[in-house]
Phi, psi and omega in degrees: 000112179288163184283152177296125186294338182291341180268353181264138175273110181286339186266153181290316187297317179297321176296313177299321178300314180290322181294314183290322178297317177300314184275311187275305186299314179294330172293317179295322179293315180299312184293317180293326179295315182290331175289324175295322174296319184295327184283342176253336179246191181297113186301308183298322182295311184295321179294323178290323182288335178299332179301328178262309189284333179296322175294316179296318176298321183294318178294317173304315180291326174300314181298314182297323180299315181287346180273340183280154183283323180243133178289330182284326172298316185287332173294315171304318171300315184291324176294315177300315176300318179296318177296316180297314182291331175292324174294319177297328175297312183295315178297317180297316178289328181289316183285327186263000183269000000 
């Protein structure tokens, strides 16, 4: 039974945007989130926990990427989240140093 054509992306760029957002964008969000936690809480404990929870968060964000309608919108969301968590990293290092 073939896939319904209305659910398929005929163009290269929407597919490329979703695939790169799933792999690269979700990785950036996952790592920046855990680094933000490490800058505010006990760093060694968070870094050790990142070995497991970082992979889980990355995979969940990959699934969310492919559930989204637009690859560009999810890229924008991931970039905003990465910038937000980067701001938390900066604030945590500034406040705790």
